[in-house]
Structure formats: structure tokens, C-alpha cells
N, C-alpha and C positions, 0 to 999 in steps of 0.2 A: 503493500499500499505506499502511498504519496500522499503526504500534507501538504498543499499549498497555502503559505503563513505570511505573516508580514510582523516583523519582532514588535510594533507598536501597536498592533493589535490585540483589543482588549479581549475581543470574541476569539481569535487566534490562540491567546494564553489561554482561556478557559479549556480550550481542546487540548494543548499541551500539557498544562498541571494534569487534567486527568488521567493523559498517558502516563505521566510520570508518577501520579500517584498509584495507578492501577500494575505499573511496572509492567507496560504493552511494548512488546519489541517488535522490530520488523517494519516499521513506518518510518519513511524515508521525508524529512524534512527539505520543502523546497522554499526559499526565500524569493518573494515577489512583491514588487509594486502594483497593487491593485489601481492607481490613478494611474499607471503606464498599460494598462489594458492588455496583457502579453498575451500572446496568441495563444499559449498552451493553457490560460487559466479560464482565458475567455470559451476556449473550445470545452472546456470542463465545467466552466459555470459562467453561463451568459451575462450574469450580473456583473461578471468581474470583481468579485468579492472575496476577500478571505474570511475564515478558513473553506477550503475545499477540498475533499477529502477523495481519491480514486481508487476504489478497490481495484481487486488482483486481476478483476475480470473486465476492468478498464471501465466501468460503471460508477458514475461520480454522485458524493451526497454533499450537501448544502442545505441549510446554514449550519451556527453553531451547533443549537440544540437537536437537531438531528446526528449530527456526526458525532457527539457525545453519547444520546444514548444509544447507538450503532455501537460504537465502540466499547460501551457497558456492557451491553448483552454481550458481544460478539469476544469480548475478551477472559468471560466467565469470574468466578471470582464473587467477594460482595460486589454487589449492586449498588452504585453510588446514586441512582434512578430509580426508586422502587417503582414494581412492575402495576402496583394498585392499591386501591384503599384511600383513606382519607390522607396517608403518609405522603405518597405519591403527590397529589394535589399541591399538599403544603409546600413539599421541594421544587415541583416547577413554577407554581408562582414565585417562590422566593427567586429562581433561576428569570422569570419574568422581569421581576425587578429589577434583578439587577442589570439584567440585558437592556433594559430601557435606560436606566442611567448612565450605560455605556455610549446608547443610541445619543442621549440627549449632550451629553460630554462633546462627542464627535462632532454634532451638529455646533456648537457653541466655537471648538477648535477649527473648525473650515471657514466658518464666518471670521472668527479672529485673525485667522492664519493666511488663509488664501485669497481673502475681498480685501480691495483695497478701502483701506482706513475711512475714506470718503463714501463709501458703498455698505459700509457696514451699519446693519440696526439694533440702536440701543434698546430698543423695545424687546425684540428678540433674543437678542441677550440678555437681558434682564428675565425674560419669562423663562429661558433657560437654567438660569440661575437660579429662580424659586423652585422650577421644578426636581433639580439636585438636591437643593437643602431641603425640600419637604421630604425627598423620598430618603435621604440620610435620616432625617427627623426620624420615618416610621422604621427604618433597621435599627436604630438607637430603642425603640421601646420594644424591639422583637428579637434582637441579637441574643438577651438573657437566655431565650426557649431554644437556640439553636441545640443540637444533640452533640454530645461528645463526640461521636463516631462522625467523620465527615459526609457527605453528600454535594451534589452539582449546588444545591445553594449556598454551600460554603463557598464552595471555588470562584462561582460567580460573583459571588457578595464580595471575595476580596480581591478579584480581578477589577470588578468595580472601583473600588477605592481606591486601588494604586492607580488607576486610571486617572480619575480625579486629580489625584496626587499629578499624576504626568501633565494633564493637559489644562489642567483647571485652578490650578494651586492658587492663581493672583484672583481668583474670580469666587470661588467658591472654600471658604474655611469649614469644611463638614468636622473636622474635630472638636471645635470650639461648641461646648454646651453639650457634646454626645461622648462623655467620657467611658461609656461601655462599648460601643461600638469603635471609640479608638484603641481601648484596652484589648478588643479581641480581634483586632485586625492587626498590631504590633506583634501579637502572639504568632499569630496564622502565617503572617509575612516571613517569620523563621523557616518556615514547612521548606524542606531540600526542593522539592516541586517550585514552590514560589522564587525563592532563591536561583533557581537552574533557567528559570523564563522571565529574569527581569529585563525589562528594558536597556539597551547598550547605552551605556553615556557617549 
């Protein structure tokens, strides 16, 4: 199998952390820039987004929730995404919230870093910042109920917070007023899977 990824993509990082946590072997990592729309990526994923997973038979899977679920089930062992029941919906909801934070943060980063200053929308920037603060508030309320054994909700939450630090630190101070979330993240960030997938400086 081959995984198209970009080192700065939080969605690709989520997949890479799952791979590390489950000690999955045999996946070739292919570093691409989705903004350049490389032919190999576009052929696999017409959206030209990472991550995209190419299976042994040539089929492609995307996006990150689909890839994570496939790898989780195909690799066996303890599942990080429950197959059913209330626990499954709770884990998937937490992943959805974290993915939403990543998407919002990416929108902010594109607005600030890729648009000329005179074309940026202060209203949209503030809207995205409010959304991220509100989402961080929700995580602060809920983080104490996260189980000791990790699941995709843990991984997605950690990747989302790391992405806020990377792309939105000057806009959103998510740690202030959220001590439980900050403490949880500080601890989770020390896991080998997170250390191995840090954004290169």
C-alpha cells in the first residue's frame, strides 16, 4: 500500500498516527504537495487532497475517516474505531469535531497566508476564530471523559490541537481558560506516534 501525504496536513497526520499506534507495516509514504495537483495524486483522488491510500490492487481510498477505518479493521488487533453501539457514535462524533477544527483552521490559514492582505476578509477570519474557540470550549468540557485507552477520537483531537498551534497560534489562544484540555494535550503529545509525525521545522 501507498499513502499520499503532506507533512503539514493534520488529516494525513491523523492517519500516520493511527498507523504508528497500531504498528502497521508495509505502507509506503509518498510526500506530495496537493496544491500542485501532481498527476499521480489526481489520478488516485480527483479532489487532489491528502491523505489518499492506494491499496495493493490499485484501488484508492480517501479521505482520512475512510482511510482510518479501513486500516483499523484491516490491521486487526484492538480497534480504535468501535464497530457498533453508543461507543462508536461517540468516537466518530469526537473525530468529526476535531476534523471540523482542522478544516476551519485550514480555511483561516489559506485566507491569511495565500490571499493578498487587501483581499482578506476580517469578518471571515473572526468567524473562523470564534468557531475554533467555541470548539475548544466543547473539548475542555468533554476531555475529562476521554477513556484511558486511546481511540480515533483521541488521535483526531490531538492532531487538531497541534494544527491550531502550527497554523493559528497568533489568532487563537486555545490553552487559556482550558487547563484540562491543555494538560491532556501536553501529555498526549509525548506519545511516540505524535513525536514521529511532528511537522518539520
